[in-house]
N, C-alpha and C positions, 0 to 999 in steps of 0.2 A: 537407403544410400550408406548414411552412415549414424549410428547408434549415439548420437553424441551424449544423449540423457545418461546410457551405463556408463560412458567413458567418464563423466562427470560424478557418478555414484560412486564410481571405485577409485576416483582421485579422492572425493572427500571420507571414502574409507580409510584411507591410506594417510592423510592426515589426522584422521581421527585418534589412530592408533600410532601415532606421531613418526610413524616411518620415513624414508625415503625415496620408497621405490620407484621407478620409473617404468612409464608403461610405452610398449611398443606396439603399435596397432597394426597386428601382422595383414597384410594388403593381398597377400598370394591368392591370385587368382580372381582378383576383384580389378574393373576396369580404373583406368586415369580418373573417371570423373568422379568415382567414389573418394579415392584419394583428395582431390580438389575441395572435394567438400569437407574434408575433415580439417585440411590444412584451414579452410575457412572458419571452423571451428576450433582453430589454436592447436592443433594436432601439429607438434613437427618431428616424431618419432616414428619410424614405421619400420615394417620385417617385410623381407621377401626372400622368396625361397630360390629363384632361379635368375643367374645371372643374366641373360638374353631378356626375359621377362621384365626383370626390375631397370634394364639399360633403356629400352624400349619406352615405357610409361614416365620414369624418371626423365628423358632425356626433351618430354615432351612437355613436364611441368614447369622444369628447368628453375626450381626454386634452389639458392645455395643456401637458405638458413634451415634443410631440414638434416635430419641426420637418419642415415640408412644402414640398418641392419641385416646382415645374412643370418636367417635363422635354418636353411635347409641346407643340405651334403652339399658339396663343391669337389669338382672333379679339378684334379692338378692342372690339365689343361687350362682351366678357364679361369686360374689364381691372377696370371695379368688385368687381363679384361675386368675381374673381380676388384681387383684393386683401385682401378677408376671409379668404380660406382660407391662403393662401402665402403663407409667410416668403423663398423665394428663384426666382427664374426665370430660367430656362436659356435660354429662345429666342426671346430680342429680338431679332430680324431685322429692319425696318423702320422708318423715319421717321414713317410711320401711327402704328404700334403704339407709338413712343417717346415721340412727343406727347399721345397719349391716356393714357399712363401719366402725366407732366407736370399733364395735367389734374387729375388726381386727388391732388394732391401734401398733400393732408390725411392722405392714407392713406399715406404713401409711409415714412414712419419708422420704421426699421429693416431696411426693404425693401433686398435686395441682386438684382443683377442681372449675369447673363452675357450677351454678345452673340454669337450662333452664327454661327459662318463658314463659309462653304459650299465649303470648301478643294477639292473636288473639283469644283467647278463645276456639279453634276448638276441637272439641270432639274426631277428629281422630289424634291429636298428644298429646305427651307428655309434662307434667312442670306445676309448680304453674301461678297458674290465677296472675296478674299482682296487685289486690287486698291481695292477702294472700303472697305478695315475702318479705316484711317487715319481717313480724312476721317467716315464714322460713329459712330468712337469719341469724337472729338472736338465731335461734333454732341452726342451725348448726356452728354455729361460736361458738355463749356463753356456750351453753350447752353443746357441741358435741365436740370444739374444731376442728373441720375440719380444713384445711387450704383451705379457700374460697377465692380466689382468681379472681374472676370475673363472668360475667354473661354470657347465653349464650340464643341465641331464633331463631327460623325459622318462619319466617312470613307468614301470606296467602299468597296465589302465585297469586289470583288476586287483590292486594292490594299494598299500595305504601311501599316499603320496609322503605323507608329511614324514614317515620313514626314509623314506629315497631324497627326501631334501635335507635331513638332518644328516645321514649319509656324506652326501655331498658338502654339507657345510663343515663336516667333521675333516675331510680330504682338505679341504681348501684351507682350514685351518692351520693344519699340520704343516703345511706348505708354502706359508705367508702368502696366500692370495686373496684378496678378501672380497670378491665381487662372486654373486650369486645370478646366475640366469636361469631362474626356476619358475613355474605357474604358467599356467594355460586357461584358456574359459573354464574349463570343468574345476582347476584346481586352485586357483590364483590366489583365493583366501589363504588356505595354508603356506603358501609361498609369501604373503605379504606377514604373514604373523610371523614368519621365520626370518625375517630383515631381507626379502630379495631385493636384490640391484635393480632388477630388471625383470616384469613379467610381461607374459608372448600371448597377447590375447587376439584373435584373429576372429572367430565366429558370432562371439559376444558383441563385435561391432560392426562387421561387416555382413552378419549373416553367413548363410552356406550357398556354395556353389556346386 
């Protein structure tokens, strides 16, 4: 249901390395019962990919002490609803979406945003290309005043994750944003070593669906 032993193992690894990385338990496609079990084990940060699925599950759970992260793509027509559910957004990837968030400025208090960078320039993935990252960060922070805390990426499956994480870190540093949302079940070790703020882990905790 929820692999608390794996969760504790990663926690200890983070502590051993002297890092401050936080773990997002990505519960997409898994039932509310699995999330409840994780909560009983002390987990408080969860990731979901779809607005309606998250709304259904977490309204049932109704625990105000949780931090809910949107780790999947977001349609502009779902922004208003998403702002009622999620605390942190990891996939801000285009101007149209940024503008839509800004239109809902009365709901933005306390919300945090990561800009998704398509470091591998893959046509199958969302995200701003690296050469457009500086302009987009400035647009979101400077023009719209969104609370951009960091950057996120998903490396190409057959390339070195470390190289893509390093590229993302370089972009973040020069744009004065300091948090990195990097690392999943297959490459979280590289992410922790590089000082990830968040790692997004699903399969290793919840199993496959």
